[in-house]
LOKOL-196040 format. One record per residue (C-alpha): z, x, y negated. Coordinates in steps of 0.1 Angstrom, whole numbers, plus 5000, padded with zeros to 4 digits. Layout:
N
[[Z X Y]]
...
REM end
This chain:
251
[[5001 4999 5000]]
[[4993 5016 4966]]
[[4983 5000 4929]]
[[4959 5010 4913]]
[[4963 5023 4877]]
[[4930 5003 4857]]
[[4947 4969 4869]]
[[4977 4972 4889]]
[[4969 4955 4913]]
[[4983 4966 4947]]
[[4955 4970 4972]]
[[4966 4973 5010]]
[[4946 5001 5026]]
[[4948 5008 5064]]
[[4931 5047 5076]]
[[4920 5045 5038]]
[[4898 5014 5041]]
[[4908 4980 5017]]
[[4922 4956 5037]]
[[4934 4930 5006]]
[[4943 4930 4975]]
[[4968 4914 4944]]
[[4964 4919 4911]]
[[4982 4914 4884]]
[[4975 4868 4881]]
[[4986 4866 4920]]
[[4949 4862 4931]]
[[4952 4876 4969]]
[[4925 4886 4984]]
[[4916 4890 5018]]
[[4891 4911 5042]]
[[4884 4890 5076]]
[[4916 4876 5091]]
[[4916 4872 5130]]
[[4942 4861 5146]]
[[4951 4866 5183]]
[[4984 4851 5201]]
[[4990 4863 5237]]
[[4989 4832 5258]]
[[4949 4822 5253]]
[[4951 4827 5221]]
[[4975 4807 5211]]
[[4994 4806 5178]]
[[5033 4805 5173]]
[[5049 4791 5146]]
[[5036 4777 5113]]
[[5013 4785 5081]]
[[5020 4768 5048]]
[[5006 4768 5019]]
[[5023 4758 4985]]
[[5015 4748 4956]]
[[4986 4728 4934]]
[[4951 4729 4926]]
[[4927 4731 4905]]
[[4895 4710 4892]]
[[4875 4737 4890]]
[[4879 4753 4924]]
[[4838 4761 4933]]
[[4825 4771 4966]]
[[4862 4769 4986]]
[[4875 4757 5019]]
[[4912 4748 5010]]
[[4939 4745 5040]]
[[4975 4732 5017]]
[[5007 4713 5025]]
[[5000 4680 5006]]
[[5039 4670 5004]]
[[5068 4671 5033]]
[[5047 4645 5057]]
[[5010 4658 5052]]
[[4984 4683 5054]]
[[4954 4684 5040]]
[[4921 4701 5042]]
[[4896 4703 5010]]
[[4857 4712 5003]]
[[4845 4713 4972]]
[[4813 4722 4957]]
[[4798 4750 4949]]
[[4797 4735 4908]]
[[4824 4704 4887]]
[[4789 4687 4890]]
[[4787 4688 4935]]
[[4808 4674 4959]]
[[4820 4693 4989]]
[[4806 4692 5030]]
[[4833 4700 5050]]
[[4813 4712 5086]]
[[4813 4716 5124]]
[[4793 4731 5145]]
[[4796 4746 5182]]
[[4782 4780 5192]]
[[4777 4789 5221]]
[[4796 4821 5236]]
[[4758 4837 5243]]
[[4750 4846 5204]]
[[4725 4819 5201]]
[[4726 4794 5171]]
[[4750 4773 5165]]
[[4745 4733 5164]]
[[4757 4718 5136]]
[[4775 4682 5152]]
[[4790 4664 5120]]
[[4802 4665 5087]]
[[4822 4649 5058]]
[[4812 4638 5031]]
[[4818 4620 5000]]
[[4792 4591 5013]]
[[4816 4591 5044]]
[[4806 4607 5085]]
[[4775 4620 5095]]
[[4766 4633 5121]]
[[4737 4666 5135]]
[[4729 4677 5104]]
[[4709 4644 5087]]
[[4735 4636 5058]]
[[4721 4609 5037]]
[[4744 4586 5018]]
[[4720 4553 5037]]
[[4732 4578 5069]]
[[4769 4583 5064]]
[[4799 4564 5081]]
[[4823 4554 5055]]
[[4845 4528 5073]]
[[4861 4518 5104]]
[[4883 4490 5111]]
[[4899 4464 5140]]
[[4916 4434 5125]]
[[4921 4400 5131]]
[[4906 4368 5118]]
[[4910 4326 5113]]
[[4879 4311 5115]]
[[4869 4272 5115]]
[[4852 4243 5110]]
[[4848 4233 5072]]
[[4827 4202 5048]]
[[4830 4235 5021]]
[[4867 4224 5010]]
[[4886 4214 5035]]
[[4887 4236 5070]]
[[4903 4227 5105]]
[[4909 4239 5143]]
[[4934 4251 5160]]
[[4954 4281 5155]]
[[4924 4301 5168]]
[[4928 4343 5159]]
[[4889 4357 5162]]
[[4889 4390 5168]]
[[4867 4414 5147]]
[[4855 4454 5147]]
[[4839 4471 5118]]
[[4818 4505 5119]]
[[4806 4512 5086]]
[[4782 4479 5076]]
[[4785 4469 5104]]
[[4805 4436 5115]]
[[4810 4423 5147]]
[[4834 4394 5153]]
[[4844 4375 5185]]
[[4859 4342 5189]]
[[4864 4307 5200]]
[[4871 4270 5176]]
[[4887 4245 5202]]
[[4888 4216 5171]]
[[4911 4192 5159]]
[[4914 4168 5129]]
[[4881 4171 5124]]
[[4882 4129 5113]]
[[4896 4155 5080]]
[[4862 4161 5078]]
[[4836 4143 5054]]
[[4817 4126 5083]]
[[4777 4132 5070]]
[[4784 4171 5054]]
[[4774 4196 5066]]
[[4797 4221 5087]]
[[4803 4252 5080]]
[[4820 4280 5100]]
[[4844 4296 5079]]
[[4860 4324 5075]]
[[4845 4356 5085]]
[[4866 4386 5075]]
[[4833 4403 5050]]
[[4808 4389 5030]]
[[4771 4393 5042]]
[[4744 4412 5030]]
[[4711 4400 5035]]
[[4711 4369 5058]]
[[4722 4366 5089]]
[[4711 4346 5123]]
[[4734 4344 5153]]
[[4733 4320 5183]]
[[4766 4305 5201]]
[[4780 4290 5229]]
[[4791 4248 5224]]
[[4798 4223 5238]]
[[4785 4201 5211]]
[[4785 4164 5228]]
[[4767 4145 5198]]
[[4739 4172 5190]]
[[4704 4158 5189]]
[[4687 4154 5217]]
[[4665 4179 5231]]
[[4688 4209 5215]]
[[4678 4240 5231]]
[[4708 4258 5211]]
[[4729 4261 5181]]
[[4721 4288 5159]]
[[4744 4300 5128]]
[[4727 4312 5091]]
[[4752 4335 5069]]
[[4736 4334 5037]]
[[4737 4369 5022]]
[[4771 4371 4996]]
[[4784 4342 5018]]
[[4818 4344 5048]]
[[4811 4311 5060]]
[[4781 4304 5081]]
[[4762 4274 5085]]
[[4750 4257 5117]]
[[4725 4247 5131]]
[[4713 4227 5158]]
[[4676 4247 5175]]
[[4654 4218 5195]]
[[4634 4214 5215]]
[[4592 4210 5200]]
[[4612 4198 5168]]
[[4622 4213 5136]]
[[4655 4224 5133]]
[[4684 4199 5124]]
[[4717 4215 5100]]
[[4748 4198 5120]]
[[4769 4179 5103]]
[[4809 4170 5104]]
[[4802 4143 5122]]
[[4786 4160 5152]]
[[4813 4176 5165]]
[[4840 4155 5182]]
[[4877 4164 5185]]
[[4885 4190 5218]]
[[4854 4209 5216]]
[[4848 4237 5222]]
[[4830 4263 5200]]
[[4834 4298 5220]]
[[4814 4334 5195]]
[[4804 4369 5195]]
[[4792 4374 5160]]
[[4773 4406 5147]]
[[4758 4406 5113]]
[[4758 4435 5085]]
[[4782 4434 5059]]
[[4779 4448 5017]]
REM end
């Protein structure tokens, strides 16, 4: 260890070769650091870097203790106008080129070198929701719990409705399937397995239509050799089950 005469830096050397320097501002700069454990290359102990990070870090990867319960990795961009990207590679032991597997960007998680914002997964969520029949103002249905999974913008909802108190709805109103957990982006259509007693003759399918920016779907009967027909509240009787598995795109 030595101190030079110009800036009073502390220099760490081994066999005459500089391995690290510590300048008067407290900045520690090191050569490449290799850490090898004694059992299967495991490392014992804890490495903690404390202190704040300035907002103008550039092209840096930092690991620090954020608070008493969380540690954080941050990747900084090349300058103040760019955001950092954290790339994860898989490397072969024979020295062949590394394979980029995934990247963490400001837009989310991307794969195989494709960092386009449109292809990033920015959200994953699982939860429950209550889907009910509605005439646009009143909702009815048994206290069922539907489940949903959201991966990026794709939402899948599964569940059923056992109809009760259908007489509380306006008989002539078009019936809605209300309570989807996220508003749709772009119109979505989907089919159901159902047990309607009063759908039109020759009905071959029940189709749901979820309009853009809505969380309630209209229901239609697809009739053989005829135009589709809107299903009204009067077409549905009490204790008629509706089972569904719906996939649509959220905003």
